[in-house]
Backbone as CSV, one residue per row, in Angstrom:
resi,resn,N_x,N_y,N_z,CA_x,CA_y,CA_z,C_x,C_y,C_z
1,ALA,35.155,28.377,2.110,35.676,28.730,3.416,35.958,30.231,3.494
2,GLY,36.489,30.792,2.430,36.799,32.215,2.432,35.568,33.081,2.594
3,LEU,34.481,32.685,1.955,33.232,33.447,2.071,32.700,33.411,3.496
4,LEU,32.753,32.243,4.134,32.277,32.119,5.516,33.127,32.956,6.462
5,LEU,34.427,32.890,6.305,35.318,33.658,7.166,35.117,35.151,6.956
6,SER,34.989,35.566,5.724,34.766,36.975,5.426,33.453,37.467,6.029
7,ALA,32.413,36.644,5.966,31.115,37.019,6.536,31.184,37.123,8.055
8,ALA,32.037,36.325,8.677,32.151,36.321,10.137,32.991,37.486,10.657
9,LEU,33.784,38.092,9.805,34.668,39.192,10.208,34.221,40.470,9.507
10,PRO,33.462,41.319,10.197,32.859,42.483,9.539,33.858,43.455,8.905
11,GLN,35.066,43.547,9.421,36.050,44.478,8.865,36.928,43.837,7.791
12,SER,36.613,42.601,7.413,37.446,41.902,6.433,37.084,42.316,5.008
13,ARG,37.970,41.983,4.106,37.731,42.216,2.682,38.223,40.980,1.942
14,LEU,37.337,40.345,1.208,37.675,39.142,0.448,37.892,39.515,-1.009
15,VAL,39.005,39.091,-1.550,39.299,39.290,-2.968,39.366,37.908,-3.610
16,VAL,38.524,37.668,-4.598,38.500,36.388,-5.308,39.048,36.615,-6.711
17,LEU,40.070,35.880,-7.054,40.653,35.965,-8.386,40.108,34.798,-9.205
18,ASP,39.233,35.092,-10.140,38.613,34.051,-10.963,39.665,33.252,-11.726
19,GLY,39.452,31.968,-11.806,40.343,31.101,-12.560,41.680,30.875,-11.897
20,CYS,41.748,31.119,-10.608,43.010,31.019,-9.890,42.916,29.915,-8.845
21,GLY,44.003,29.172,-8.673,44.037,28.093,-7.690,44.733,28.524,-6.410
22,HIS,45.680,27.699,-5.967,46.340,27.917,-4.685,47.608,28.763,-4.783
23,MET,47.955,29.216,-5.958,49.173,30.008,-6.121,48.871,31.295,-6.885
24,PRO,48.088,32.187,-6.293,47.689,33.399,-7.017,48.866,34.266,-7.434
25,GLN,49.926,34.277,-6.632,51.080,35.113,-6.965,51.783,34.630,-8.231
26,MET,51.593,33.363,-8.594,52.195,32.840,-9.824,51.179,32.762,-10.965
27,GLU,49.923,32.467,-10.631,48.901,32.301,-11.660,48.346,33.635,-12.154
28,ARG,48.224,34.593,-11.257,47.674,35.914,-11.603,48.510,36.982,-10.890
29,PRO,49.788,37.120,-11.250,50.678,38.013,-10.507,50.235,39.479,-10.493
30,ASP,49.738,39.980,-11.600,49.331,41.389,-11.638,48.125,41.638,-10.738
31,ASP,47.151,40.739,-10.791,45.959,40.892,-9.952,46.297,40.705,-8.478
32,SER,47.193,39.768,-8.183,47.613,39.550,-6.795,48.316,40.792,-6.251
33,ALA,49.214,41.342,-7.040,49.943,42.536,-6.615,48.989,43.708,-6.410
34,ALA,48.001,43.849,-7.275,47.031,44.938,-7.132,46.237,44.785,-5.839
35,ALA,45.844,43.564,-5.504,45.097,43.325,-4.266,45.961,43.630,-3.050
36,ILE,47.236,43.268,-3.105,48.148,43.546,-1.994,48.370,45.048,-1.853
37,ARG,48.541,45.739,-2.979,48.715,47.201,-2.920,47.483,47.875,-2.333
38,MET,46.293,47.414,-2.713,45.052,47.970,-2.184,44.985,47.762,-0.665
39,PHE,45.329,46.554,-0.210,45.333,46.260,1.220,46.322,47.167,1.952
40,ALA,47.521,47.311,1.409,48.541,48.141,2.049,48.099,49.599,2.118
41,ALA,47.472,50.097,1.075,47.008,51.486,1.061,45.920,51.714,2.108
42,MET,45.059,50.721,2.321,43.987,50.855,3.313,44.523,50.754,4.740
43,SER,45.688,50.159,4.911,46.247,49.926,6.242,47.040,51.111,6.763
44,GLN,47.275,52.100,5.934,48.106,53.236,6.357,47.293,54.267,7.086
């Protein structure tokens, strides 16, 4: 679903965390935080 939505929204950016389920902030906290920081930096 994420790939389809990302393809439909040209300005979107999809980040896939390998080996991660529905709780990325708990399963991969460092990678999740890095993705959020990247998003925030692009939004300024």
